[in-house]
MARBA-3410 file (N, C-alpha, C, O; in Angstrom, 1 decimal):
213
11.2,10.1,-6.1,11.3,8.7,-5.4,13.1,8.5,-4.2,13.3,8.3,-3.0 ~ 13.7,8.8,-5.5,15.1,9.4,-4.3,14.8,10.1,-3.5,15.3,9.9,-2.4 ~ 14.1,10.9,-3.7,14.5,12.4,-2.1,13.2,11.5,-0.9,13.4,11.4,0.3 ~ 12.3,11.2,-1.5,10.8,10.9,-0.8,11.0,9.5,-0.8,11.4,9.3,0.3 ~ 10.8,8.3,-1.5,10.6,6.9,-1.6,9.5,6.7,-2.3,8.6,7.6,-2.4
9.4,5.5,-2.7,8.1,4.9,-3.7,6.9,5.1,-3.0,5.9,5.2,-3.7 ~ 6.7,5.2,-1.9,5.3,5.3,-1.6,5.2,6.6,-1.3,4.9,6.7,-0.1 ~ 5.5,8.0,-2.3,5.1,9.2,-2.1,5.1,9.2,-3.6,5.8,10.1,-4.1 ~ 4.6,8.5,-4.3,4.1,8.6,-5.5,3.0,8.3,-5.9,2.4,7.8,-5.0 ~ 2.4,8.5,-6.8,1.4,7.9,-7.3,1.5,6.7,-8.1,2.6,6.2,-8.5
-0.4,6.0,-8.2,-0.4,4.8,-8.9,0.2,5.1,-10.8,0.5,4.3,-11.6 ~ 0.3,6.2,-10.9,0.1,7.1,-12.7,1.7,6.6,-12.2,2.1,5.5,-12.4 ~ 2.4,7.4,-11.7,3.6,8.0,-10.9,4.5,6.5,-11.4,5.5,6.4,-12.1 ~ 4.1,5.8,-10.9,4.8,4.7,-10.8,5.3,3.5,-11.6,6.2,2.8,-11.7 ~ 3.6,4.0,-12.4,4.1,2.8,-14.1,5.0,4.0,-14.5,5.9,3.6,-15.2
5.1,5.5,-14.3,5.8,6.1,-15.3,6.9,6.3,-15.4,7.5,7.0,-16.2 ~ 7.6,5.3,-13.9,9.1,5.0,-14.0,9.0,3.8,-14.2,10.0,3.5,-13.6 ~ 8.5,2.7,-14.6,8.4,1.5,-15.4,8.5,1.7,-16.6,9.5,1.2,-17.1 ~ 7.4,2.6,-17.7,7.6,2.7,-18.7,8.8,3.6,-19.3,9.1,3.6,-20.5 ~ 9.5,4.4,-18.1,10.6,4.7,-18.2,10.5,6.4,-19.9,11.1,7.5,-20.0
9.9,6.1,-20.3,9.9,6.9,-21.6,8.7,7.0,-22.2,7.9,6.0,-22.1 ~ 8.4,8.3,-23.0,7.1,8.2,-23.9,7.1,7.8,-25.2,7.5,6.8,-25.8 ~ 6.3,9.0,-25.8,6.4,8.8,-27.3,6.8,10.4,-28.0,7.2,11.1,-27.1 ~ 6.7,10.9,-29.2,7.0,11.8,-29.3,5.4,12.7,-29.4,5.4,13.9,-29.6 ~ 4.1,11.8,-29.2,3.0,12.7,-29.0,2.5,12.7,-27.6,1.5,13.3,-27.4
3.0,12.1,-26.5,2.2,12.1,-25.7,3.7,12.0,-24.4,4.6,11.4,-24.9 ~ 4.0,12.4,-23.3,5.2,12.4,-22.3,4.8,10.8,-21.7,3.8,10.1,-21.9 ~ 6.2,10.4,-20.6,5.5,9.3,-20.3,4.4,9.8,-19.0,3.5,8.9,-18.8 ~ 4.3,10.8,-18.3,3.1,11.0,-17.6,1.8,11.0,-17.8,1.0,10.7,-16.9 ~ 1.5,11.2,-18.9,0.5,11.5,-19.8,0.2,9.4,-20.2,-0.6,8.6,-19.7
0.9,9.2,-20.8,1.0,7.8,-21.1,0.6,6.7,-19.9,-0.1,5.8,-20.1 ~ 1.2,7.0,-19.0,0.5,6.2,-17.7,-0.6,6.5,-17.5,-1.4,5.7,-17.2 ~ -1.0,7.8,-17.6,-2.1,8.2,-17.1,-3.3,7.6,-18.2,-4.5,7.8,-18.0 ~ -2.8,7.0,-19.3,-3.5,6.3,-20.7,-3.6,5.1,-20.5,-4.7,4.6,-20.7 ~ -2.7,4.5,-20.1,-2.6,2.8,-19.8,-3.5,2.3,-18.7,-4.2,1.3,-18.7
-3.5,3.9,-17.1,-3.9,3.4,-15.9,-5.8,3.7,-16.3,-6.8,3.1,-15.8 ~ -5.7,4.2,-17.0,-7.5,4.6,-17.8,-8.3,3.9,-18.3,-9.6,4.0,-18.3 ~ -7.3,2.9,-18.9,-7.8,1.9,-19.7,-8.1,0.8,-18.9,-9.1,0.2,-19.3 ~ -7.6,0.4,-18.0,-8.0,-0.5,-16.5,-8.3,-0.2,-15.9,-8.1,-0.8,-14.9 ~ -9.5,1.6,-15.8,-10.4,2.1,-14.8,-9.8,2.0,-13.8,-10.3,1.7,-12.7
-8.1,2.5,-14.0,-7.9,3.1,-12.6,-7.6,2.0,-12.0,-6.8,2.2,-11.1 ~ -8.0,1.0,-12.0,-7.3,-0.3,-10.9,-6.2,-1.1,-11.4,-6.2,-1.6,-12.6 ~ -5.5,-1.2,-10.5,-4.2,-2.0,-10.4,-4.5,-3.3,-10.4,-3.6,-4.1,-10.7 ~ -5.7,-3.8,-10.2,-6.1,-5.3,-10.2,-6.3,-5.8,-11.2,-5.8,-6.8,-11.5 ~ -7.7,-4.8,-12.4,-7.7,-5.0,-13.9,-6.1,-4.8,-14.5,-5.6,-5.8,-15.1
-5.5,-3.7,-14.3,-4.1,-3.7,-15.1,-3.5,-5.4,-15.0,-3.1,-6.1,-15.8 ~ -3.7,-5.5,-13.7,-2.6,-7.0,-13.7,-3.3,-8.4,-14.6,-2.6,-9.4,-14.9 ~ -4.3,-8.3,-14.8,-5.0,-8.7,-15.5,-5.1,-8.8,-16.8,-5.6,-9.7,-17.4 ~ -4.5,-7.6,-17.4,-4.0,-7.8,-18.9,-3.1,-7.9,-19.8,-2.5,-6.8,-20.2 ~ -2.9,-8.7,-20.2,-2.0,-9.5,-21.0,-1.2,-8.8,-22.1,-1.5,-7.6,-22.2
-0.5,-9.3,-22.7,0.6,-8.4,-23.4,0.0,-7.7,-24.7,0.4,-6.5,-24.9 ~ -1.2,-8.5,-26.0,-1.8,-7.9,-26.3,-3.1,-6.9,-26.1,-3.8,-6.2,-26.9 ~ -3.1,-7.1,-24.7,-3.8,-6.0,-24.5,-3.1,-4.4,-24.0,-3.7,-3.4,-24.5 ~ -2.3,-4.3,-23.3,-1.4,-3.8,-22.9,-0.9,-2.8,-24.2,-0.9,-1.6,-24.0 ~ -0.7,-3.3,-25.4,0.2,-2.4,-26.6,-1.0,-2.8,-27.3,-0.8,-3.7,-28.2
-2.2,-2.5,-27.3,-3.4,-1.5,-27.5,-3.1,-0.1,-27.5,-3.5,0.7,-28.4 ~ -2.3,0.0,-26.4,-2.4,1.5,-25.7,-1.0,2.2,-26.9,0.1,1.7,-27.0 ~ -1.7,3.4,-27.8,-0.2,3.9,-28.5,0.7,4.1,-27.5,0.5,4.7,-26.4 ~ 2.0,3.5,-28.2,3.4,4.2,-27.2,3.9,2.9,-26.1,4.9,2.9,-25.4 ~ 2.6,1.5,-26.3,3.1,0.4,-25.4,3.4,-0.5,-26.2,2.5,-1.0,-26.9
4.6,-0.9,-26.3,5.4,-2.3,-27.0,5.4,-3.2,-26.3,4.7,-3.1,-25.3 ~ 6.3,-4.5,-26.5,6.2,-5.7,-26.2,7.0,-5.4,-24.8,6.5,-5.9,-23.7 ~ 8.2,-4.5,-24.7,9.1,-4.8,-24.0,8.5,-4.2,-22.5,8.8,-4.5,-21.4 ~ 7.5,-3.2,-23.0,7.0,-1.9,-21.7,6.2,-2.9,-21.2,6.1,-2.9,-19.9 ~ 5.2,-4.1,-22.1,3.8,-4.5,-21.3,4.8,-5.6,-20.6,4.3,-6.2,-19.8
6.2,-5.9,-20.8,6.6,-7.2,-20.2,6.8,-6.6,-19.0,6.2,-7.1,-18.0 ~ 7.7,-5.2,-18.7,7.8,-4.5,-17.7,6.3,-4.9,-16.5,6.1,-5.5,-15.5 ~ 5.5,-4.2,-17.3,4.6,-4.1,-16.3,4.3,-5.0,-15.4,4.2,-4.8,-14.2 ~ 4.0,-6.5,-16.3,3.2,-7.4,-15.7,4.8,-8.0,-14.8,4.9,-8.1,-13.6 ~ 5.5,-8.3,-15.6,6.6,-8.7,-14.3,6.5,-7.8,-12.6,6.4,-8.4,-11.6
6.5,-6.4,-12.8,6.4,-5.9,-11.8,5.0,-5.9,-10.7,5.2,-5.6,-9.5 ~ 3.6,-6.1,-11.5,2.8,-6.5,-11.0,2.7,-8.2,-10.4,2.0,-8.5,-9.5 ~ 3.4,-9.0,-11.1,3.0,-10.2,-10.7,4.3,-10.4,-9.6,3.9,-11.1,-8.6 ~ 5.7,-9.9,-9.6,6.5,-9.6,-8.4,5.6,-9.1,-6.8,5.8,-9.3,-5.6 ~ 4.9,-8.5,-7.4,3.7,-7.4,-6.2,2.8,-8.9,-5.9,2.7,-9.1,-4.7
2.2,-9.8,-6.6,1.3,-10.6,-6.2,2.3,-11.9,-5.3,1.9,-12.8,-4.5 ~ 3.4,-11.5,-5.8,4.1,-12.6,-5.2,4.3,-11.9,-3.8,3.9,-12.7,-2.9 ~ 4.6,-11.2,-3.5,5.3,-10.3,-2.8,4.0,-10.8,-1.4,4.3,-11.1,-0.2 ~ 2.5,-10.6,-2.1,2.0,-10.2,-1.0,1.4,-11.7,-0.2,0.7,-11.9,0.9 ~ 1.9,-12.8,-1.2,1.2,-14.3,-0.7,2.5,-14.8,-0.2,2.4,-16.0,0.1
3.6,-14.5,0.0,4.7,-14.5,0.8,4.2,-14.7,2.6,3.7,-13.7,3.1 ~ 4.3,-15.5,3.1,4.4,-15.5,4.6,5.7,-15.7,5.2,6.6,-16.5,4.9 ~ 5.8,-14.3,6.5,7.2,-14.2,6.8,7.7,-14.7,8.0,8.8,-14.3,8.4 ~ 6.7,-15.7,8.7,7.2,-16.7,9.4,6.4,-17.9,9.9,5.4,-17.5,10.4 ~ 6.6,-18.9,9.8,5.6,-20.1,11.0,4.8,-20.0,11.2,3.7,-20.5,10.8
5.1,-19.0,12.7,3.8,-18.6,13.3,3.1,-17.7,13.0,2.4,-17.1,13.8 ~ 3.3,-17.4,11.9,2.3,-16.7,11.2,1.5,-17.2,10.1,0.8,-16.3,9.6 ~ 1.5,-18.7,9.6,1.2,-19.4,8.7,0.1,-20.4,9.5,-0.1,-21.5,8.8 ~ -0.5,-20.3,10.5,-1.2,-20.9,11.1,-2.6,-20.9,10.7,-3.1,-19.9,11.2 ~ -3.3,-21.7,10.0,-4.9,-21.2,9.1,-5.6,-21.7,10.5,-5.1,-22.7,11.0
-6.8,-21.0,11.0,-7.5,-20.8,11.5,-8.6,-20.8,11.2,-9.3,-21.1,12.2 ~ -9.3,-20.6,10.0,-11.0,-20.6,10.0,-10.6,-19.9,8.1,-9.6,-19.2,7.7 ~ -11.4,-20.3,7.5,-11.9,-20.4,5.9,-11.4,-18.9,5.5,-11.0,-18.6,4.4 ~ -11.4,-17.7,6.6,-11.0,-16.2,6.1,-9.4,-16.5,6.1,-8.6,-16.2,5.2 ~ -9.2,-16.9,6.8,-7.3,-17.5,6.4,-6.7,-17.5,5.4,-5.7,-16.8,5.0
-7.7,-18.8,4.9,-7.4,-19.2,3.6,-7.7,-18.2,2.7,-6.8,-18.1,1.8 ~ -9.0,-17.0,2.6,-8.9,-16.4,1.8,-7.9,-15.9,1.9,-7.2,-16.1,1.0 ~ -7.3,-15.0,2.9,-6.5,-14.1,2.4,-5.6,-14.3,2.4,-4.9,-13.4,2.0 ~ -4.8,-15.7,2.9,-3.7,-16.5,1.7,-3.6,-16.3,-0.1,-2.7,-15.7,-0.8 ~ -4.8,-16.8,-0.4,-4.5,-17.1,-1.6,-5.1,-15.8,-2.7,-5.0,-15.8,-3.9
-5.9,-14.7,-1.7,-6.5,-13.1,-2.6,-5.5,-12.8,-3.9,-5.5,-13.2,-5.0 ~ -4.8,-12.2,-3.2,-3.2,-12.0,-3.7,-3.4,-12.3,-5.4,-3.8,-11.6,-6.4 ~ -2.9,-13.6,-5.4,-2.5,-14.5,-6.4,-3.7,-14.5,-7.4,-3.6,-14.5,-8.6 ~ -5.0,-14.6,-6.7,-5.9,-15.1,-7.3,-6.7,-14.0,-7.7,-7.7,-14.3,-8.3 ~ -6.5,-12.9,-7.5,-6.7,-11.4,-8.0,-6.6,-10.8,-9.4,-5.6,-10.4,-9.8
-7.7,-10.9,-10.0,-7.2,-10.6,-11.8,-7.4,-11.7,-12.6,-7.8,-11.6,-13.8 ~ -7.1,-12.6,-12.1,-6.7,-14.1,-12.8,-7.8,-14.2,-13.9,-8.9,-13.9,-13.3 ~ -8.0,-14.5,-15.1,-9.0,-14.5,-15.7,-9.4,-15.8,-15.9,-10.5,-16.1,-16.3 ~ -8.2,-17.1,-15.7,-8.7,-18.9,-15.6,-8.7,-19.1,-14.3,-8.2,-18.4,-13.3 ~ -9.1,-19.9,-14.3,-9.1,-20.8,-12.6,-7.8,-21.4,-12.3,-7.0,-21.5,-13.2
-7.4,-21.8,-11.0,-6.2,-22.4,-11.3,-6.3,-23.1,-9.6,-6.8,-22.3,-8.7 ~ -6.0,-23.9,-9.2,-6.1,-24.7,-7.8,-4.9,-25.1,-7.1,-3.8,-25.7,-7.4 ~ -5.3,-24.6,-5.9,-4.1,-24.7,-5.3,-4.1,-25.4,-3.5,-5.0,-25.3,-2.6 ~ -3.2,-26.0,-3.3,-3.3,-27.3,-2.2,-2.6,-26.8,-0.8,-1.4,-26.4,-0.8 ~ -3.4,-26.8,0.4,-2.2,-26.5,1.5,-2.2,-27.8,2.5,-3.2,-28.2,3.1
-0.6,-28.2,2.4,-0.6,-29.2,3.7,-0.5,-28.4,5.0,0.2,-27.4,5.1 ~ -1.4,-29.0,6.4,-1.0,-28.4,7.6,-0.8,-29.4,8.1,-1.3,-30.5,7.7 ~ 0.1,-29.3,9.5,0.2,-30.0,9.9,-0.4,-30.5,11.7,-0.2,-29.5,12.3 ~ -0.7,-31.1,12.4,-1.7,-31.1,13.6,-2.2,-30.3,14.0,-3.4,-30.3,14.3 ~ -0.9,-28.9,14.1,-1.1,-28.1,14.8,-2.0,-26.5,13.8,-2.0,-25.3,14.0
-2.6,-27.5,12.7,-2.8,-26.5,11.8,-1.5,-25.4,10.8,-1.7,-24.5,10.0 ~ -0.3,-25.8,11.3,0.3,-24.4,10.1,0.6,-25.1,9.1,0.5,-26.3,9.2 ~ 1.0,-24.5,7.5,1.1,-25.0,6.7,2.6,-25.4,6.6,3.6,-24.9,7.0 ~ 2.4,-26.6,6.0,3.7,-27.1,6.3,4.5,-27.1,4.5,5.7,-27.2,4.2 ~ 3.2,-26.8,3.4,3.9,-26.7,2.0,2.6,-26.0,1.7,1.7,-25.7,2.5
2.7,-25.6,0.4,1.4,-24.7,-0.8,2.2,-25.0,-2.0,3.4,-24.9,-2.3 ~ 0.9,-25.6,-2.8,1.5,-25.8,-4.4,0.3,-25.9,-4.9,-0.7,-26.2,-4.3 ~ 0.4,-25.2,-6.8,-0.7,-25.3,-7.3,-1.3,-26.5,-7.9,-0.4,-26.7,-8.7 ~ -1.9,-27.3,-8.1,-2.2,-28.5,-8.5,-2.4,-28.4,-10.5,-1.9,-29.1,-11.3 ~ -3.6,-26.8,-10.7,-3.4,-27.0,-12.2,-4.0,-25.7,-12.2,-4.3,-24.9,-11.3
-4.0,-25.8,-13.6,-4.4,-24.4,-13.6,-5.1,-24.3,-15.3,-4.5,-24.8,-16.2 ~ -6.3,-23.8,-15.4,-7.3,-23.6,-16.3,-9.1,-24.2,-16.3,-9.9,-24.0,-17.1 ~ -9.2,-25.0,-14.9,-10.3,-25.4,-14.7,-10.1,-26.7,-14.0,-9.2,-27.5,-14.1 ~ -11.3,-26.7,-13.3,-11.7,-28.2,-11.9,-12.2,-29.2,-12.6,-13.3,-29.1,-13.2 ~ -11.5,-30.3,-12.8,-12.1,-32.0,-12.9,-11.3,-32.5,-12.6,-10.2,-32.0,-12.3
-11.7,-33.7,-12.8,-10.7,-34.6,-12.4,-9.7,-35.3,-13.2,-9.0,-36.3,-12.9 ~ -9.6,-34.9,-14.1,-8.4,-35.1,-15.4,-7.6,-34.2,-15.0,-6.4,-34.4,-15.3 ~ -7.7,-32.8,-14.2,-6.8,-31.7,-13.9,-6.2,-31.8,-12.6,-5.1,-31.3,-12.4 ~ -6.9,-32.3,-11.9,-7.0,-32.6,-10.3,-6.5,-34.0,-9.8,-7.5,-34.7,-9.6 ~ -5.5,-34.7,-9.5,-4.9,-35.7,-9.9,-4.8,-36.3,-8.0,-3.6,-36.3,-7.5
-5.9,-36.8,-7.2,-6.2,-36.9,-6.3,-5.1,-37.7,-5.4,-5.0,-37.4,-4.2 ~ -4.1,-39.0,-6.2,-3.2,-39.5,-5.9,-2.3,-38.9,-5.3,-1.8,-38.9,-4.1 ~ -2.0,-38.1,-6.8,-0.6,-37.0,-6.2,-1.2,-35.9,-4.6,-0.4,-35.1,-4.1 ~ -1.8,-35.9,-4.4,-2.3,-35.4,-3.4,-2.3,-36.0,-2.3,-1.5,-35.7,-1.5 ~ -2.9,-36.8,-2.2,-2.8,-38.0,-1.2,-1.0,-38.4,-1.0,-0.6,-38.1,0.1
-0.1,-39.0,-1.7,0.9,-39.1,-1.9,2.1,-38.0,-1.4,3.1,-38.1,-0.8 ~ 1.3,-36.5,-1.9,2.5,-35.9,-1.0,2.0,-35.5,0.8,2.8,-34.9,1.4 ~ 1.2,-35.7,1.2,0.5,-35.4,2.0,1.1,-36.4,3.2,1.4,-36.2,4.3 ~ 0.9,-37.6,2.3,2.3,-38.6,3.3,3.4,-38.5,3.4,4.1,-38.6,4.4 ~ 3.8,-38.0,2.0,5.7,-37.7,2.3,5.9,-36.8,3.6,6.6,-37.0,4.5
5.0,-35.9,3.3,5.5,-34.6,3.9,4.5,-34.9,6.2,4.3,-34.2,7.2 ~ 4.4,-35.9,6.0,3.5,-36.3,7.3,2.6,-34.9,7.8,2.5,-34.2,8.8 ~ 1.6,-35.1,6.0,0.1,-33.6,6.5,-0.7,-33.9,7.6,-0.8,-35.1,7.6 ~ -1.2,-33.4,8.6,-2.4,-34.1,9.2,-3.7,-33.7,8.7,-4.7,-34.3,9.0 ~ -3.8,-32.6,7.9,-4.5,-31.9,7.1,-4.5,-31.5,5.5,-3.5,-31.5,4.8
-5.2,-31.2,5.2,-5.2,-30.8,3.6,-6.3,-29.5,3.4,-7.3,-29.6,4.2 ~ -6.4,-28.5,2.6,-6.9,-27.5,2.1,-7.1,-27.3,0.9,-6.1,-27.0,0.3 ~ -7.9,-27.4,0.1,-7.8,-27.3,-1.2,-9.1,-25.5,-1.6,-10.2,-25.2,-1.2 ~ -8.1,-24.7,-2.6,-8.5,-23.6,-2.5,-8.4,-23.1,-4.0,-7.3,-23.0,-4.6 ~ -9.7,-22.8,-4.7,-9.6,-22.7,-6.1,-10.5,-21.3,-6.1,-11.3,-20.9,-5.2
-10.3,-20.7,-7.4,-10.7,-19.4,-8.0,-11.9,-19.2,-8.8,-11.6,-19.7,-9.8 ~ -12.8,-18.9,-8.8,-13.8,-19.1,-9.6,-14.1,-16.9,-10.4,-14.8,-16.0,-9.9 ~ -13.1,-17.0,-11.8,-12.8,-15.5,-12.2,-14.3,-14.8,-12.6,-14.3,-13.6,-12.8 ~ -15.5,-15.7,-12.6,-16.6,-15.1,-12.8,-16.9,-14.0,-11.7,-17.5,-12.9,-12.0 ~ -16.5,-14.2,-11.0,-16.7,-13.4,-9.3,-17.8,-14.2,-8.3,-17.8,-14.1,-7.1
-18.7,-14.8,-9.1,-19.7,-16.2,-7.9,-18.7,-17.2,-7.7,-18.1,-17.8,-8.6 ~ -18.5,-17.3,-6.1,-17.9,-18.2,-5.4,-18.9,-19.2,-5.1,-18.5,-19.6,-4.0 ~ -20.1,-19.8,-5.4,-21.2,-20.6,-5.5,-20.1,-21.9,-6.0,-19.0,-21.6,-6.5 ~ -20.4,-23.0,-5.9,-19.7,-24.4,-6.0,-20.3,-24.5,-7.1,-21.3,-23.8,-7.2 ~ -20.1,-25.5,-8.4,-20.6,-26.4,-9.1,-20.5,-27.4,-9.1,-19.9,-27.7,-8.1
-20.7,-28.5,-9.9,-21.1,-29.8,-10.0,-19.6,-30.4,-10.0,-19.4,-31.5,-9.4 ~ -18.7,-30.0,-10.4,-17.4,-30.5,-10.5,-16.6,-30.5,-9.3,-15.9,-31.4,-9.0 ~ -16.7,-29.0,-8.3,-16.3,-28.4,-7.8,-16.9,-29.8,-6.3,-16.2,-30.2,-5.3 ~ -18.2,-30.1,-6.7,-18.2,-30.6,-5.2,-18.3,-32.7,-5.7,-18.8,-33.6,-5.0 ~ -17.8,-32.9,-6.6,-17.5,-33.9,-6.9,-16.0,-34.6,-6.4,-15.8,-35.6,-5.9
-15.0,-33.2,-7.2,-13.8,-32.9,-6.7,-13.6,-33.2,-4.7,-12.8,-33.9,-4.0 ~ -14.4,-32.5,-4.5,-14.1,-32.4,-2.9,-14.8,-33.7,-2.3,-14.6,-33.9,-1.1 ~ -15.2,-34.4,-2.8,-16.2,-35.8,-1.9,-15.0,-36.6,-2.4,-14.3,-37.2,-1.7 ~ -14.8,-36.7,-3.6,-14.1,-37.5,-3.9,-12.3,-37.6,-3.3,-11.7,-38.7,-3.3 ~ -11.8,-36.3,-2.9,-10.9,-36.1,-2.2,-10.6,-36.3,-1.0,-9.5,-36.4,-0.5
-12.1,-36.3,-0.1,-12.2,-36.7,1.3,-11.7,-37.6,1.2,-10.5,-37.7,1.4 ~ -12.7,-38.9,0.8,-12.5,-40.1,0.7,-11.4,-40.2,0.6,-10.9,-40.9,1.5 ~ -10.5,-39.8,-0.5,-9.4,-40.8,-0.4,-8.3,-40.0,0.0,-7.2,-40.2,-0.5 ~ -8.6,-39.2,1.0,-8.0,-38.7,2.4,-8.1,-39.7,3.6,-7.3,-40.3,4.2 ~ -9.5,-39.7,3.7,-9.7,-40.4,5.2,-8.9,-41.8,5.1,-8.2,-42.1,6.1
-9.2,-42.7,4.0,-8.6,-43.5,3.8,-7.1,-43.6,4.5,-6.7,-44.8,4.8 ~ -6.4,-42.5,4.9,-4.8,-42.7,5.1,-5.0,-41.4,6.6,-4.2,-40.5,6.8 ~ -6.5,-41.5,7.6,-6.6,-40.7,8.7,-6.0,-39.4,8.2,-5.4,-38.9,9.2 ~ -5.9,-38.6,7.1,-5.7,-37.2,6.9,-7.1,-36.7,6.3,-7.8,-37.1,5.4 ~ -7.1,-35.6,7.3,-8.1,-35.0,7.2,-8.3,-33.5,6.0,-7.4,-32.6,6.1
-9.2,-33.5,5.3,-9.8,-32.6,4.6,-10.3,-31.4,5.2,-11.6,-31.3,5.4 ~ -9.6,-30.2,5.7,-10.4,-29.2,6.6,-11.2,-28.6,5.9,-12.3,-28.2,6.5 ~ -11.1,-28.3,4.9,-12.1,-27.3,3.7,-11.6,-27.6,2.6,-10.6,-28.3,2.3 ~ -12.7,-26.8,1.8,-12.2,-26.6,0.2,-12.8,-25.1,0.1,-14.0,-24.9,0.6 ~ -12.3,-24.4,-0.2,-12.4,-22.7,-0.6,-12.5,-22.6,-1.6,-11.6,-23.1,-2.3
-13.6,-21.9,-2.0,-13.9,-21.3,-3.4,-14.2,-20.1,-3.8,-15.4,-19.7,-3.7 ~ -12.7,-19.0,-4.2,-12.6,-17.4,-4.0,-12.6,-16.5,-5.4,-11.7,-16.3,-6.2 ~ -14.3,-16.0,-5.1,-13.7,-14.6,-5.7,-13.0,-13.4,-5.5,-12.3,-13.2,-4.5 ~ -13.1,-12.4,-6.4,-12.3,-11.1,-6.3,-12.6,-10.9,-4.0,-11.8,-10.8,-3.0 ~ -14.3,-10.9,-4.1,-14.6,-10.2,-3.1,-15.3,-11.0,-2.4,-16.1,-10.6,-1.6
-15.4,-12.1,-2.6,-15.9,-13.0,-1.7,-16.0,-14.1,-1.4,-16.5,-14.2,-2.5 ~ -15.9,-15.8,-0.8,-15.9,-16.6,-0.9,-16.8,-17.8,-0.4,-17.7,-17.4,0.4 ~ -16.9,-19.0,-0.7,-17.0,-20.1,-0.1,-16.7,-21.2,0.1,-16.2,-21.9,-0.7 ~ -16.9,-21.6,1.8,-16.4,-22.3,2.7,-17.4,-24.0,2.0,-18.6,-23.9,1.7 ~ -16.9,-24.9,1.9,-17.2,-26.3,1.9,-17.6,-26.5,3.3,-18.7,-27.0,3.6
-16.6,-26.2,4.3,-16.7,-26.9,5.6,-17.6,-26.3,6.5,-17.9,-26.7,7.7 ~ -18.2,-24.4,5.6,-19.2,-24.1,6.6,-20.5,-24.1,6.0,-21.5,-23.9,6.6 ~ -20.3,-24.4,4.7,-21.3,-24.7,3.6,-21.9,-22.9,3.7,-23.1,-22.6,3.5 ~ -20.9,-22.0,3.9,-21.7,-20.2,3.9,-21.3,-19.9,3.0,-20.6,-20.6,2.3 ~ -21.5,-18.8,2.7,-20.8,-17.6,1.3,-20.6,-16.4,1.8,-21.6,-15.7,1.9
-19.2,-15.9,2.2,-18.8,-15.0,2.9,-18.2,-13.5,2.1,-17.5,-13.2,1.2 ~ -19.0,-12.9,3.0,-18.1,-11.4,1.6,-17.4,-10.8,2.3,-17.8,-10.4,3.4 ~ -16.0,-10.6,1.6,-15.4,-9.2,2.8,-15.8,-7.6,2.9,-15.2,-6.9,3.7
END
């Protein structure tokens, strides 16, 4: 890494840097390889593993497990950042998909987020509404409307994930969408879209189509 930079290392070697040491039975490089193989070679699958699952690998204790989880979470957060306002203009459902995919990828539970947009569809703010499921008890529509009014937002986009991998909306998704649209219409705020995101696809209520990337 010192000579050629982090980009020159393989995923397994980068994991070895995080782990720092192996055990009396395996060196750190072999331990990293074992850990990655448990995730079927996928960093996405690795990011979805919790402390208990990581600690099932002999040689991985809580400290090492937390280091890995923290590093992968930083990677997710970096991917979800947008460098400047000009690049945060939402033009279509695919832009929403690209905005949220890094933080939804690998999640084993549902999360619901809101984008508040200006009249020119620039993102004013982005916030998480709920974690664990989508229903009227976890999504406070009044708070969404209040926040949109406070920010002078002209449009709102809701996005949530389906860990099952199927982006098709359920009854609760449809009910929440209709309720939110009705509430926002009262204040002349446009519900631009509600996007349901799976790892490799998304459903757009505005387009009423399923799109695979």
